C-alpha positions in Angstrom: 116.1 -93.0 9.7 115.2 -92.5 13.4 116.4 -88.9 13.5 115.0 -87.9 10.0 111.7 -88.9 11.1 111.7 -87.5 14.5 112.8 -84.0 12.8 110.0 -84.4 10.5 107.6 -85.0 13.5 108.5 -81.5 14.8 105.6 -80.1 13.3 104.2 -76.7 15.2 101.5 -79.0 17.1 104.3 -81.0 18.3 105.9 -77.9 19.5 103.0 -76.8 21.5 102.8 -80.4 23.0 106.3 -79.9 24.1 105.2 -76.3 25.5 102.6 -77.8 27.3 104.5 -80.7 29.0 107.1 -78.3 30.2 104.2 -75.7 31.5 106.2 -72.8 30.1 103.6 -70.1 31.6 104.8 -71.9 34.9 108.0 -71.3 34.3 107.7 -67.7 33.3 105.8 -67.3 36.4 109.0 -69.0 38.5 111.3 -67.0 36.4 109.7 -63.6 37.3 109.9 -65.0 41.1 113.1 -65.7 41.1 114.2 -62.3 39.4 112.3 -60.6 42.6 114.6 -62.4 44.9 117.6 -61.5 42.7 116.7 -57.6 42.7 115.9 -57.5 46.6 119.1 -59.2 47.4 121.4 -56.7 45.2 120.9 -53.4 46.9 124.5 -52.5 45.0 123.4 -52.8 41.6 122.3 -56.3 39.5 124.7 -58.1 38.1 122.9 -58.3 34.6 124.9 -61.4 33.3 124.6 -63.3 36.2 121.0 -62.7 36.7 120.6 -64.1 33.0 122.3 -67.3 34.1 120.2 -67.7 37.0 116.9 -67.1 34.9 118.1 -69.7 32.0 119.1 -72.0 34.6 116.2 -71.8 36.7 113.8 -71.9 33.6 115.2 -75.2 33.0 115.1 -76.7 36.2 111.3 -75.6 36.4 110.7 -77.0 33.0 112.3 -80.2 33.9 110.4 -80.7 37.0 107.0 -80.0 35.2 107.7 -82.7 32.1 108.5 -85.3 35.3 105.2 -83.9 37.0 103.3 -84.5 33.7 105.0 -88.1 33.3 104.0 -89.2 37.0 100.4 -88.2 36.8 99.8 -89.2 32.9 97.2 -91.7 34.6 95.3 -89.5 36.9 95.4 -86.7 34.1 93.6 -89.6 31.7 90.9 -89.4 34.1 90.3 -85.5 34.4 88.2 -83.5 32.1 90.4 -80.3 32.2 93.7 -82.4 31.9 92.5 -85.2 29.3 93.5 -83.5 26.2 97.4 -83.2 27.8 100.4 -84.5 25.3 100.7 -87.7 27.5 97.3 -89.0 28.6 95.9 -87.9 24.8 98.7 -89.9 23.5 100.3 -87.4 21.4 104.1 -87.8 23.3 105.3 -90.8 24.3 106.1 -91.2 28.0 109.4 -92.5 27.6 110.4 -89.3 25.7 108.6 -87.0 28.3 110.8 -89.0 31.1 113.9 -88.7 29.1 113.4 -84.8 28.5 112.2 -83.7 32.0 115.6 -85.6 33.5 117.7 -84.0 30.8 116.4 -80.4 31.5 116.6 -80.7 35.4 120.3 -82.1 35.0 121.1 -79.5 32.7 119.8 -76.6 34.6 121.2 -78.0 38.2 124.6 -78.3 36.5 124.2 -74.8 35.2 123.3 -73.2 38.3 126.3 -75.1 39.8 128.9 -74.1 37.1 127.7 -70.4 36.5 125.7 -69.0 39.2 126.6 -70.9 43.0 126.1 -74.2 44.8 123.6 -72.4 47.2 121.1 -71.7 44.2 121.8 -75.4 42.9 120.7 -76.4 46.1 117.4 -74.4 46.1 116.6 -76.0 42.7 117.4 -79.5 44.3 115.1 -78.9 47.0 112.2 -77.6 44.7 112.6 -80.8 42.6 112.5 -83.1 45.4 109.4 -81.6 47.3 107.5 -81.1 44.3 108.0 -84.4 42.7 108.8 -86.9 45.4 106.8 -85.1 48.2 103.8 -83.3 47.1 103.1 -85.5 43.8 102.3 -88.4 45.6 100.6 -86.7 48.4 98.2 -85.4 46.2 96.4 -88.8 46.3 97.0 -89.5 50.0 96.1 -86.5 51.9 94.2 -83.3 51.9 97.3 -81.5 53.5 99.1 -82.0 50.4 98.7 -78.3 49.6 100.8 -77.4 52.3 103.8 -79.5 50.9 103.2 -78.0 47.4 103.2 -74.6 48.5 106.8 -75.3 49.9 108.2 -75.8 46.5 106.3 -73.3 44.9 107.7 -70.7 47.5 111.3 -71.5 46.8 111.9 -69.6 43.3 112.5 -65.9 45.4 114.7 -67.8 47.5 117.0 -68.9 44.8 116.9 -65.5 43.3 118.3 -64.2 46.6 120.8 -66.6 46.9 121.9 -66.3 43.7 122.6 -62.5 44.2 123.8 -62.9 47.7 125.3 -66.6 48.0 123.5 -67.3 51.1 119.8 -66.9 52.9 118.9 -63.7 54.6 115.8 -62.4 56.5 114.6 -61.1 52.7 114.5 -64.2 51.5 112.5 -65.5 54.3 109.7 -62.8 53.9 109.6 -63.3 49.9 109.2 -67.1 50.8 106.2 -66.2 53.2 104.4 -63.9 50.9 104.6 -66.6 48.0 103.9 -69.4 50.4 100.5 -68.1 51.6 99.4 -66.6 48.2 98.9 -70.0 47.3 96.7 -71.2 49.6 93.6 -68.9 48.5 94.8 -69.3 44.8 94.7 -73.1 44.6 92.0 -73.5 47.3 89.9 -71.4 44.6 91.2 -73.8 41.8 89.9 -76.9 43.8 86.5 -75.5 44.7 85.9 -74.8 41.0 87.3 -78.2 39.6 86.3 -80.3 42.7 84.7 -82.6 40.6 87.3 -83.2 38.4 89.8 -83.8 41.2 87.6 -86.5 42.3 87.8 -88.4 39.0 91.4 -88.0 38.9 91.6 -89.7 42.5 93.1 -86.4 44.2 92.5 -86.2 47.7 92.0 -82.3 47.7 90.3 -80.3 50.4 87.7 -79.2 48.3 86.8 -82.7 47.2 86.3 -84.3 50.7 84.7 -80.8 52.1 81.7 -81.0 50.3 80.0 -78.0 51.8 82.9 -75.5 51.5 83.1 -74.6 55.2 86.6 -75.9 55.9 88.0 -74.7 52.5 86.4 -71.2 53.2 87.9 -71.0 56.7 91.5 -71.9 55.2 91.3 -69.3 52.3 90.2 -66.5 55.0 93.0 -67.4 57.5 95.9 -67.7 54.5 94.2 -64.4 53.2 94.7 -62.7 56.3 97.9 -63.9 57.5 99.4 -63.0 53.5 98.3 -59.3 54.7 101.0 -58.3 57.4 103.5 -60.4 55.7 103.1 -58.5 52.2 103.7 -55.6 54.3 107.0 -56.6 55.8 109.3 -55.4 52.7 108.2 -52.1 53.8 108.4 -52.2 57.3 112.0 -53.7 56.9 113.2 -50.9 55.1 113.4 -52.6 51.8 111.0 -50.7 50.1 108.9 -47.5 50.3 105.7 -46.2 51.0 104.4 -46.8 47.3 104.7 -50.5 47.6 103.4 -50.3 51.1 100.2 -48.6 50.2 99.9 -51.2 47.0 100.7 -53.9 48.9 98.0 -53.0 51.6 95.3 -52.6 49.0 96.1 -55.7 47.3 95.8 -57.8 50.0 92.9 -56.4 51.0 91.3 -57.2 47.8 92.2 -61.0 48.5 90.4 -61.0 51.9 87.5 -59.2 50.6 86.9 -62.2 48.2 87.8 -64.8 50.4 85.2 -63.4 53.1 83.0 -63.7 50.0 83.4 -67.2 49.4 83.0 -67.6 52.8 79.7 -66.2 52.7 78.6 -67.8 49.5 80.4 -70.9 48.8 80.1 -71.0 45.0 81.9 -71.5 41.9 81.6 -68.1 41.0 82.9 -66.6 43.8 85.8 -69.1 43.9 86.5 -67.6 40.2 86.4 -64.2 41.6 89.1 -65.0 44.2 91.4 -66.9 41.6 91.4 -63.9 39.2 92.2 -61.6 42.4 95.3 -63.8 43.2 96.2 -63.9 39.3 95.9 -60.1 39.5 97.7 -59.9 43.3 101.0 -61.4 42.7 102.5 -60.1 39.1 101.2 -56.7 40.2 103.1 -57.1 43.9 106.0 -58.3 42.2 106.6 -55.3 39.6 105.7 -53.1 42.3 108.2 -54.4 44.6 110.8 -54.5 41.9 110.3 -50.8 40.6 110.2 -49.5 44.4 113.3 -51.2 45.0 115.6 -49.8 41.8 116.9 -46.5 42.2 
């Protein structure tokens, strides 16, 4: 009877709740970043079947981590306007179901990586989950430096793609990690500034919450944006890509620097939104050009 009730409850709205619980949009971004690492590590050609296994398993790991993050932060989400309608704080899903789903997807994803890809990539998945759930998630309520820790887990997907194709780490994996690591700071600092009052209600110690004038936030945005520019050019300088990538990466990075400086001059929500939009354009375009310039 309970199984029948669960089936009857699985409506389109309930399906949408599970999609939101697993943060499918983030999972898609993680899969794309993983694919970039895989392609860059496959100069002799892409093993398509292995790539599919890698991406499916990675999506399961990402979904499991996100569901567990929802479970751990459900009380904070309930206090924030932009997250109060999420499935757990809104009461549409029970916490124990979210926890069970998250653990199951994470475990299946890690076993899948171990069995069908390799141990090195499974270890990258373990590192991602541990850093995100055990370190970053609680640190958001303890220190403004939580973004630094979160950026580590956020930059690991292309590393997993690299190890899936190559079996071990290489300098290319480090460069891809660096690009994604540095990109996250202007991206997330812009979000934190836009929603700083909401983060304060949730009890999160974000830099934008404690930096009421925005001077420190602006400084960090500019510093990391400037560091992103030369890092983004490294694939071309290392001979991994050609001049097309170099030119586009230079242009995209210069735009990020421009909007960071614009926010530094006038620390408003609108300037932060412009920076956020530029980061949302930056990464998918950079990844697409990187893959296109790499493939024969």
